[in-house]
N, C-alpha and C positions, 0 to 999 in steps of 0.2 A: 633640263634635258641637254644631252651632249650633241644633239642634232641641230642645234641652233646655228644661225649664220655667223654669230660672233666666234664660234668654234673654228670656222674656216679662216676667219681673219687672224685669230690668235695662232693657228697653225702656220699660216703664211708668214707671220712675223718671225716665227722660229726658223722657217726656211730662209727668209731674207737675211737673218743674222748668220746662218750658215754660209750663205753666199758672200756676205761681207767678210767673214773670217777667211774664206778660201781664196778670194780674189783681191787684187790690188785696188787701193782706193784712189790713188793720185800719182801722176808722174809729170816731170818737167824736164825738158831738154834745155841744156845750157847754150852758151854762145858757140861752143865748139862741139862737134859730134861725140867726143869722148866724155862730155859732161852730161850726167843724168842724175835726177833725183827721183826716188820712189817712196811711196808711203803705202804700207800694208797694215793690217791689224796688229802685227807684232813688231814691226820695225820701220824706222825712217832712215833711209840710206841715200847717200849722195856720192857720186863719183866725180873726181876731178883728175883727169889724165889716167894714170894707172893706180892712183890711190883711192880707196873706197872707205868712207866713214859710215859707221852704222850706229844709230841710237836706238836702244830698245825701248819700246812703248808697250810693255806687257799689260799695263793698266787699261789700255784701249781694248785689247783682246779680251781681257777679263770682263769689262763692261758689256761688250758685245755678247759674250757667252752668257752673262747673267740675264740680259734681256731675253735671249732665246729660252733659257731655263724658266724664267718667271712666266713668260707667255705660255709655255708648255704646262706649267703647274696651274695656271689660271684656267686652262681648258677643263681640268678635272674639278674645278671649284664651281661647277654649274649649279649646284644646289644653293649656294650662298652668293647671290649676285652682288651684294655689297662688298664681299671680299674680292670678287672679280673686278669690280670697279676700282677698288684700292690698288690691286695689282696692276691694272692698266695705268693708274696714276703714277705708280712707281716706275713702270716701264717708260712713261712719257718723260719723267725726270732723267732717267738714265739715257734715253735716246737724245735728249737735249744736251746732256753732258758729252755724249759721243760726238754729236755734231759740233759742239764747241771745241773739243779737242782737235777734231779733223780740220775744221776751218782755221784754227790757230796755227796748226802745223803747216797747212798749205798756203794760207794767205799771208801770214806774218813771218814764220820761220822760213818758208820757202822763198820769200822775197829777197833774203840775203843771198840766195843762190841764183846764179845766172842773171838773166835780164829782169830787173825789178818790175817792168811793165807787163811781163808775161806771167799770168797766174798759173799756168800749167793746164793739164787735162785731167778732169775727174773721170774715173773709170767705174767699172761695174760695181765694185764694193760700195762706193759712195752712193750710187743710185739705189742700191739695195737698202741702205740706211734710210734714205728719203722715203722709199716705198714702205718700210717698216713704220715710220712716223705716221704716214697716212692710214695704214692699216690699223694701227693702234687707236687712232682717233675714231675710225669707223667701228672697231670692236667696242670701244667705250660707249659710243652712241647707241649701238644695238643692245648692249647690256642695260643701259639706263632705260631704254624703251621697254624692255622686258620687265624691268622692275616697276615701271610706271603702270604697265598693263596688269601685273599681279596685284599691286596696291589698289588699282581701280576695281578689280574683280572682287577683292576682299571687302571693299566698301559696299558693294551691292548685296552682300550676304546678310 
């Protein structure tokens, strides 16, 4: 049934991924006010004086979009809970890869820029990814609970 609680969680994962795509993930201010570094889903940019350097990270945006699409597709796989569980596992792997990329770009690549002791500020997009991780775990839990309930009722027949 599409009216289950995991449907809400899967929908909220797709919304969180839209928020992560639309909002910046991280920023860091350098030693001087003209020095700034930004990370969004599409690019990592840093400014030193009047020069701005931009690195494209399209693969991060692609992974974020894939997580949103897979969770939307999983909503409509309510008749096959094992497929839903597998799709949640794929989402968990992709969300872990997203977190790895973001943390690498912010904590290691961002350390080269500005004050090495300052890690910068995580913004709305980063927290949306964390929310998606939690929602994915909850959706998977409720899908497994439904599957256990169905298997238990089939045993009673």
